[in-house]
C-alpha positions as a printed Julia matrix, in Angstrom:
68×3 Matrix{Float64}:
 -25.18  60.17   -9.82
 -22.14  58.61   -8.19
 -20.83  55.13   -8.84
 -21.53  52.53   -6.21
 -19.24  49.56   -5.62
 -21.24  47.33   -7.96
 -20.95  49.77  -10.88
 -17.23  50.18  -10.29
 -16.66  46.42  -10.31
 -18.92  45.86  -13.32
 -17.04  48.6   -15.2
 -13.66  47.07  -14.38
 -14.79  43.62  -15.52
 -16.51  44.75  -18.72
 -19.93  43.67  -17.5
 -21.89  46.81  -18.42
 -23.97  47.06  -21.58
 -22.92  49.78  -23.98
 -25.42  52.47  -22.85
 -24.57  51.93  -19.16
 -20.84  51.96  -19.85
 -21.16  55.16  -21.89
 -23.11  56.79  -19.07
 -20.55  55.71  -16.46
 -17.59  56.88  -18.56
 -19.31  60.22  -19.22
 -19.8   60.61  -15.47
 -16.14  59.8   -14.79
 -15.05  62.69  -17.02
 -16.57  65.18  -14.61
 -16.38  63.44  -11.22
 -13.05  63.39   -9.41
 -14.44  61.29   -6.54
 -15.67  58.49   -8.8
 -12.47  58.55  -10.88
 -10.53  58.14   -7.65
 -12.83  55.28   -6.59
 -12.27  53.48   -9.93
  -8.51  54.05   -9.74
  -8.41  52.64   -6.2
 -10.43  49.59   -7.26
  -7.99  49.02  -10.14
  -5.02  49.21   -7.75
  -6.67  46.85   -5.27
  -7.52  44.33   -7.97
  -3.99  44.46   -9.39
  -2.59  43.82   -5.89
  -4.92  40.88   -5.3
  -3.96  39.34   -8.65
  -0.28  39.88   -7.9
  -0.64  38.12   -4.55
  -2.6   35.27   -6.07
   0.18  34.67   -8.61
   2.49  33.96   -5.67
   0.1   31.34   -4.34
  -0.88  29.78   -7.63
   1.82  27.48   -8.89
   1.85  24.18  -10.74
   1.49  21.0    -8.73
   4.78  19.19   -8.24
   5.52  16.3   -10.57
   4.98  13.0    -8.88
   6.61   9.79  -10.01
   4.12   6.95   -9.39
   6.96   4.45   -9.05
   8.35   6.38   -6.09
   5.0    6.3    -4.38
   4.6    2.57   -4.81
């Protein structure tokens, strides 16, 4: 068994039930390829979140009197 993209993402987001998560984590102990795949997915997600923080900022305060 190797982890597909769906399993990797579900693992990262805590979406696996306990038996599935246990099975996946047991597999990761012995599979370098899947550990590398999970690590890469973690790095990619961290980078996306970092980039989104640069885009996501509070809306500017608007004074209604200035608009009128």
